[in-house]
C-alpha positions in Angstrom: 122.2 103.6 218.1 123.3 100.1 219.1 126.8 98.8 218.9 125.8 96.5 216.1 124.4 99.4 214.0 127.7 101.4 214.6 129.6 98.5 213.1 128.0 99.1 209.7 130.0 102.3 209.4 133.3 100.9 210.8 136.5 100.5 208.7 135.7 96.8 208.5 132.9 97.6 205.8 135.1 99.7 203.5 134.9 96.8 200.9 131.2 97.6 200.5 131.2 101.4 200.1 134.6 102.7 199.0 135.6 106.2 200.0 136.4 109.0 197.5 140.0 108.7 198.5 140.0 105.0 197.8 138.4 105.5 194.4 141.0 108.1 193.4 143.7 105.9 194.6 142.7 103.2 192.0 143.7 105.3 189.0 146.3 108.1 188.9 144.1 110.2 186.6 141.2 110.0 189.1 139.0 108.2 186.4 137.2 105.0 186.7 139.2 102.5 184.7 136.1 100.7 183.5 134.6 103.8 182.0 137.8 104.7 180.4 138.0 101.4 178.7 134.4 101.8 177.4 135.2 105.2 176.0 138.3 103.9 174.2 136.2 101.0 172.8 133.6 103.4 171.4 136.3 105.6 169.9 137.9 102.6 168.2 134.5 101.5 166.9 133.8 104.9 165.4 137.2 105.0 163.8 136.5 101.6 162.2 133.2 102.9 160.8 134.9 105.7 158.8 135.4 104.5 155.2 138.9 104.1 154.0 140.3 106.7 151.7 139.9 104.5 148.6 136.2 104.1 149.2 135.8 107.8 149.8 137.4 108.5 146.4 135.0 106.0 144.8 132.1 107.8 146.3 133.3 111.1 145.0 133.7 109.6 141.5 130.2 108.2 141.7 128.7 111.5 142.6 130.6 113.3 139.8 129.3 110.6 137.3 125.8 111.0 138.5 126.0 114.8 138.0 127.3 114.3 134.5 124.5 111.8 133.6 121.8 114.2 135.0 123.3 117.0 133.0 123.1 114.9 129.8 119.5 113.9 130.6 118.7 117.5 131.1 120.3 118.5 127.7 118.4 115.7 125.9 115.2 116.7 127.6 115.7 120.3 126.6 116.3 119.2 123.0 113.2 117.1 123.0 111.2 119.9 124.5 112.4 122.3 121.8 111.3 119.8 119.2 107.9 119.3 120.7 107.2 122.9 121.5 108.8 124.1 118.3 111.3 126.3 120.2 114.2 127.6 118.2 115.0 128.2 114.6 115.3 125.7 111.7 116.5 125.7 108.2 114.2 125.8 105.2 114.6 126.2 101.5 112.5 128.6 99.4 110.6 127.5 96.3 109.5 124.2 94.7 112.8 122.7 94.2 115.3 121.9 91.5 115.9 118.3 90.5 113.7 115.1 90.5 114.6 112.3 92.9 112.9 109.2 94.1 112.4 108.6 97.8 110.9 105.7 99.7 108.4 105.8 102.6 108.4 102.6 104.6 105.5 101.0 106.5 105.0 102.5 109.9 107.1 105.7 109.4 106.1 108.9 111.2 106.1 112.3 109.8 109.5 112.9 111.4 110.8 109.7 109.8 109.7 110.9 106.4 111.3 114.3 107.1 114.6 112.6 107.9 114.4 110.6 104.6 113.8 113.8 102.7 116.7 115.5 104.4 119.1 112.7 103.5 117.9 112.9 99.9 118.6 116.6 99.8 114.9 117.4 99.3 114.5 119.6 102.4 117.0 121.7 104.4 115.8 120.2 107.7 113.4 117.5 108.8 111.8 120.1 111.0 110.8 122.1 108.0 108.8 119.2 106.6 107.3 118.3 110.0 106.2 121.9 110.6 104.6 122.1 107.1 102.9 118.8 107.6 101.2 120.0 110.7 99.4 122.5 108.5 98.2 119.9 106.0 96.1 117.0 107.3 96.7 115.1 104.1 100.2 114.4 105.2 98.8 111.9 107.7 97.6 109.8 104.7 101.0 109.4 103.1 101.3 105.7 102.3 104.4 103.4 102.0 105.9 103.4 98.6 108.1 105.5 96.2 107.6 109.2 95.5 109.1 111.6 93.0 110.0 114.8 94.7 112.4 117.7 94.0 115.7 118.6 95.7 116.0 121.8 97.6 112.2 122.2 98.2 110.7 124.2 101.0 109.0 122.2 103.6 105.6 123.2 102.3 106.5 122.3 98.7 107.8 118.9 99.8 104.5 118.2 101.6 102.5 119.3 98.6 104.5 117.0 96.4 104.2 114.0 98.7 100.4 114.3 98.9 99.9 114.7 95.1 98.7 111.3 93.7 100.9 111.8 90.7 104.0 111.7 92.8 103.5 108.1 93.9 105.3 105.7 91.5 106.3 102.1 91.3 103.0 100.7 92.5 102.3 97.1 91.3 99.2 95.1 92.0 99.1 91.4 91.2 95.8 89.7 91.3 95.3 86.1 92.3 95.4 83.8 89.2 97.6 86.1 87.2 100.2 84.5 84.9 103.5 85.9 83.5 102.3 86.2 79.9 99.5 88.4 78.6 96.1 86.7 78.1 93.9 87.3 75.1 90.2 87.4 75.8 87.5 86.2 73.4 86.6 89.8 72.5 90.2 90.4 71.4 91.2 92.5 74.4 94.4 91.9 76.2 94.8 91.3 80.0 98.4 92.2 80.9 100.5 89.5 82.5 102.9 90.0 85.4 105.8 90.8 83.1 104.0 93.6 81.4 102.6 95.0 84.6 106.0 95.1 86.2 107.5 96.9 83.2 104.8 99.5 83.5 105.3 99.9 87.2 109.0 100.5 86.7 108.3 103.7 84.8 108.6 107.3 86.0 109.2 110.7 84.6 112.4 112.1 86.0 113.7 115.5 85.0 111.8 115.4 81.7 112.8 111.9 80.7 110.7 108.7 80.8 112.6 105.9 82.6 111.4 102.3 82.2 112.6 98.7 82.3 111.4 97.0 79.1 109.5 93.7 78.8 112.4 92.2 76.9 114.8 93.1 79.7 112.5 91.5 82.3 112.1 88.3 80.2 115.8 88.0 79.8 116.3 87.9 83.6 113.5 85.3 84.0 115.2 83.0 81.4 118.9 83.5 82.3 119.4 84.8 85.8 120.6 82.7 88.8 117.4 81.7 90.5 119.1 81.6 94.0 120.4 85.1 93.6 116.9 86.3 92.6 115.6 85.0 95.9 113.8 81.8 94.8 113.4 79.6 97.9 115.8 76.7 98.1 113.0 74.1 98.0 111.9 75.4 94.6 115.2 76.0 92.8 115.7 72.5 91.4 112.3 72.1 89.9 112.1 75.7 88.6 115.4 75.2 86.9 114.1 72.3 84.9 111.2 74.3 83.5 111.0 75.9 80.1 113.1 79.1 80.6 110.3 81.6 80.2 108.2 79.7 82.9 110.9 79.4 85.6 109.4 82.0 87.9 105.7 81.2 87.2 103.9 80.7 90.5 106.8 82.1 92.6 105.5 85.6 92.6 102.5 85.9 94.9 99.5 88.1 94.5 99.6 91.4 96.4 100.6 95.0 96.3 104.3 95.7 95.6 106.3 98.9 95.6 109.1 98.8 93.0 111.6 101.6 92.6 111.8 103.3 89.2 115.4 103.4 88.0 116.1 99.8 89.3 117.5 97.2 87.0 115.4 94.3 85.7 117.2 91.9 88.1 116.6 94.2 91.1 112.9 94.4 90.2 112.5 90.6 90.1 114.6 90.1 93.2 112.3 92.4 95.2 109.1 90.6 94.0 110.5 87.0 94.4 112.1 87.7 97.8 108.9 89.2 99.2 106.9 86.4 97.7 109.1 83.8 99.4 108.2 85.3 102.8 104.5 85.1 101.9 104.9 81.4 100.9 106.6 80.6 104.1 103.8 82.3 106.1 101.3 80.2 104.1 103.1 77.0 105.2 105.6 76.2 102.5 107.8 74.3 102.7 107.3 72.8 106.2 103.6 72.0 106.1 104.0 70.1 102.8 105.8 67.3 104.6 102.5 65.7 105.6 101.0 65.8 102.1 103.1 63.2 100.4 104.1 65.7 97.8 107.1 68.1 97.5 106.6 71.7 98.4 106.9 72.7 94.7 104.2 70.1 93.8 101.9 71.6 96.4 102.6 75.0 94.9 101.6 73.6 91.5 98.4 72.2 92.9 97.6 75.5 94.5 97.9 77.2 91.1 95.4 74.7 89.7 93.0 75.3 92.5 93.3 79.1 91.9 92.4 78.8 88.3 89.7 76.1 88.6 87.5 77.4 91.4 86.3 80.3 93.5 87.6 80.5 97.0 84.6 78.9 98.7 85.4 75.7 96.7 89.2 75.7 97.1 89.3 73.0 99.7 87.0 70.6 97.7 88.9 71.2 94.4 92.2 70.5 96.2 90.7 67.2 97.5 89.6 66.2 94.0 93.1 66.8 92.8 94.6 64.6 95.5 92.0 61.9 94.9 92.5 61.7 91.2 96.3 61.6 91.5 95.9 58.8 94.1 93.7 56.8 91.7 96.2 57.4 88.8 93.5 59.4 87.0 94.2 62.2 84.5 93.3 65.5 86.1 91.6 66.8 82.8 91.8 70.4 83.9 91.0 72.8 81.1 93.0 75.5 82.8 96.3 73.7 82.1 95.6 73.6 78.4 94.5 77.2 78.3 97.6 78.2 80.2 99.9 77.5 77.2 97.4 79.0 74.8 97.2 82.2 76.9 93.4 82.0 77.0 91.1 82.6 80.0 88.2 80.3 78.9 86.8 77.7 81.2 86.3 75.1 78.5 88.6 73.8 75.8 88.1 72.5 72.3 88.6 68.9 71.3 91.6 69.7 69.1 93.2 71.5 72.0 92.8 68.5 74.3 94.4 66.3 71.7 97.5 68.5 71.4 100.5 66.8 73.2 102.4 68.8 75.7 103.6 68.8 79.3 100.7 71.0 80.4 98.0 68.8 78.8 96.3 67.1 81.7 93.9 65.3 79.4 96.8 63.3 78.0 99.1 63.2 81.0 98.5 61.6 84.4 100.8 63.7 86.5 100.8 67.3 87.6 102.1 69.9 85.1 105.8 70.7 85.4 105.3 74.3 86.9 102.5 76.3 88.4 100.1 77.8 85.9 99.2 81.0 87.8 100.0 83.1 90.8 98.2 81.3 93.7 96.7 83.2 96.6 97.5 82.4 100.2 94.1 80.8 100.5 94.8 78.5 97.5 98.2 77.5 99.0 96.6 76.6 102.3 93.9 74.6 100.6 96.5 72.6 98.7 98.3 71.9 102.0 95.2 70.9 103.9 92.3 70.0 101.5 88.8 69.3 102.6 87.9 65.7 103.5 85.8 63.9 100.9 85.8 61.1 98.2 85.0 63.4 95.3 86.6 62.6 91.9 84.7 65.1 89.7 83.5 68.7 89.7 82.0 71.2 87.3 81.0 74.9 87.6 77.3 74.6 87.9 76.3 78.1 89.2 76.6 81.5 87.7 78.4 82.7 90.8 81.3 80.4 89.9 80.6 77.7 92.5 80.9 74.1 91.5 79.0 70.8 91.9 81.0 67.8 93.2 80.5 64.1 92.5 81.9 60.7 93.5 80.8 58.9 90.3 80.7 59.6 86.6 76.9 59.3 86.6 76.6 62.0 89.3 79.1 64.1 87.4 77.1 63.9 84.2 74.0 65.0 86.1 75.9 68.0 87.4 77.0 68.9 83.9 73.3 68.9 82.8 72.6 71.2 85.8 75.4 73.5 84.8 74.1 73.7 81.2 70.6 74.5 82.4 72.0 77.3 84.6 74.1 78.6 81.6 77.1 78.3 83.9 79.2 75.9 81.8 
């Protein structure tokens, strides 16, 4: 080894490779100060990562809350499972019941909903008793909305049997398009009941051996005297309806359709239900908003709709509505026989000369304007036709076919030819 190579291991190179003694001399503990600092830094960092006591308490509370929620979900799930699988006992009466009561089934209700209604009315001991019995009678699936006479303290099976019995359903009222409040006398002497009479009949039910009905007289008194706003008459119709002859104030404001009325109700309650539901139908048909573009008030549009309903079949509604608009625009008399027959309570298409010469607010052979009130219960189709009539220049029409359809004309000459056709067809 040369002298130069020996110098690499001399004391002069201790700054390159320190001896063990030198390293130990740098720290009394014999540890590397740099490593000690690193370990202290990691220890401090781990300490910083530990959540404070307040956060630990929050986490504990959160876990406890989650456990409680899960327990509640489990309890509800178990209850639902017992209902679905019919686990557990339920209360039920024995026999066919004691006292008649009236209950209502609403649209869209399930068997369970009906059972809950019967439970609240004291009919069954538990809704489950009704549901279980209904499972054994497929007719229960056909229970329709409406009012039913059933008996308190009935067994589930007896309650189901009562509900599916056609005689149990009460309070059903069906109003056909074109109906009017007063009865109509036909040429053969038979009577077509008006809305007032039909409502009086629908209000009847046999409860505990007694017949309960609202009379025609009671219903007429409400029509003539009650506050129209409280009855549910739309705001846009109140002023005009109030000016009408008392017994005609609600004419045209009860729409055609099927109604469920509760026996035992007062006359005012019965009218309120019909008028309120009809107001919703009128709004759906476009009144009052759509009338803004017609040049007439919403009530006048309703009057026109009632004329259209009485003068035509549905296929001609749009054209008859246009004739009405055109004749009013030309200051022509409408000359509708239906308006004269309205006050005479007759259903005929044609009128006699003497009738046409009798003065009165509904005589459109003598008066130029619309009659003061509707003359019938107009359908939704008639209302929509009065709002948006067909386009055309027609001024005349006559029923010229046996199916009730009409022939339309722009001139009197064309109209007379159509009348001849109607006579040939024995349609007029």
